[in-house]
N, C-alpha and C positions, 0 to 999 in steps of 0.2 A: 622601244623596250628591247632588252638584250635577248639575243637568240638563245642563250643558255637558259635563261629564265623560262621562255616559252617552251623549250624542250623539257624542262623539269616539270612544268605544269602539265604538259601533254602526257608524260609518263605517269604522273600521279592520277590524272583523269583516266588513263587506260586501266590502271590498277583498280581504282574505285568503281568504274563502270563495269568491269568484269565481275567484281563481287556483287554489285547491285543486281545485275542481270541474272547471275547464277542463283543467288540466295534470296533476294527480296522481291523480284518481279514475279507476279502471280498470273500473268497473261498466258492462257493456254496456247495461244498462237505461237508463242516464242518457244522454240525447241532448244536443241543443243547449239548454243552460240558461244563463239570465242571472239573476244575483242583483240584484233591483231595490231591495231595501231590507231593513233589519234594525231591529227594535224590541227594545230591551233593557229589562228590568224595572229598577226603581230599585235593587233589591238585587243586581243582576247574577246572579241565579240562573236566569233564563229568557231566551232570545233567540228571537224569532219571525223566521224568515228567509223573506222573500217572493221567490219565483222566478217567472220567466216562461219558459215552455217552448213551443217551436215544434212544431207537429204537431197530430194529431187528438186527440180527447178520450181515446182509449185510450192513446196515446203519453204524454199528460200524466200519466195515472194511473200508468202503468208507471214513468215518470221519478220521480214522487213516492215510489213504493214503493222504488225504488232508492236515493233520497236518504235515506229513513227507515232503510233497512238499513245505510247508510254513516255514520250519525250518530256512532258510536263512533270511527271512523277520523278523521272530520272534526273532532270535538271534541278528540281527542288532538293532532292536528296544529295546530289553532287554539291550544291551550294552550301549545304549544311556540313558536309565533310571536308571540303576544301575552302579555306577562307580567302575569297576573292571579292573585290568590290562589286563586280558584275559576273554572274555565271554565264559562260558562253552558250549561245544557241547551238543545239545539237543537230547534226545532219548525219544520218546513217547511210553508209555505202557498203555494198557487198564487195568483199575482198576475194577475187578470183585467183589469186596467186597460188594457193595450195592446189586447186583443181588443175591449173595450168602446169604446175610442177609434176603432178602425178601423171598427167597426159604425156609430158616429155619423157618421163621415166618409162612409161609403157612403150612409147615409140622406140626408145633406145634398147629396151629389152627385146622387142620384136626384131630389130636389126641384128642384135647379138645372136638371137636364136636362128635367124636365117643364115648367118655367117658360119655356123657350126655344121 
């Protein structure tokens, strides 16, 4: 399967999952979640969904647990919105890149303040 097609499908899944989680998911464990990326395998059987969660480490773990429990609902809704022969199995992963970036910014700001 072409790489361009899998990238297009991944972007469409990212958009649809973001809307589903924000507007249609009623699980109280799922707080403020942003879908930052989706990686789809070349055979479209597996999709790794990267999410960013605001809050403490405990809130992040609770949110991931809520998303894992909602996989069936999200996959069914995704299958209805995106016309594919097989809807990929969803795996949710925590995206730590935003936290890492803010940590680096803080270090750079501290170094800048010490230099003055």
